[in-house]
C-alpha positions, 0 to 999 in steps of 0.5 A, a space after each residue: 608634234 611630230 607624231 601628229 604630223 607622223 614624223 620621227 623628231 630628227 624626220 620634223 628638224 628636216 622640214 624645220 630647223 628649228 623650234 623657233 622656225 616652227 612657231 613663226 611658221 604655224 604662226 604665218 599659217 594662222 595668220 593666212 587662215 585668219 586673213 583669209 576668212 571669209 567674215 566671221 574669224 576674221 570679224 571678231 578679230 579684228 573686233 576684238 583687237 579694237 575693242 582692247 584698243 578703245 579701252 587702252 585709247 580711253 587710259 590716257 585720255 581721261 588721265 589727260 582730261 583729269 590732269 593726272 597727264 601731261 600728255 598733248 596727245 593721248 590717242 598717240 600715246 596709246 597706241 605706242 605703248 599698245 606696240 610698245 608692248 605687243 612688240 616685246 614679243 619680238 624680241 624678248 628670249 628667258 634668260 636675256 639680260 631682263 628678266 620679266 619683273 625688270 622688264 615690266 620694270 623698265 616698261 611701266 617708267 616708260 608707259 609713265 613719261 610716256 604719258 607726261 606722269 611721273 615715273 615714280 608712284 
């Protein structure tokens, strides 16, 4: 990145004190660009997000309708599970207390309990 910006690595660190701050700046730029666009990119992003949410909504709704899940609120469960999973990127750190496998197992149990299914299969 430093080379592409015609900077040295120390010069890049003068503007961004850490890789995390650089990534935040890139994310902010990308999100601002997306939200400022008229039509195209923003509409595509929203449509893709909506399609994904509808797919996730269908799972607990079908499970509740078929008696597999006991949740009285399948749509809210779907939203909660999606937020739980997308939120991992805000706090997870490689080398932290949870390995990816352990985190996935914990989230599997929480998701099953949220829809009203037994924690074990």
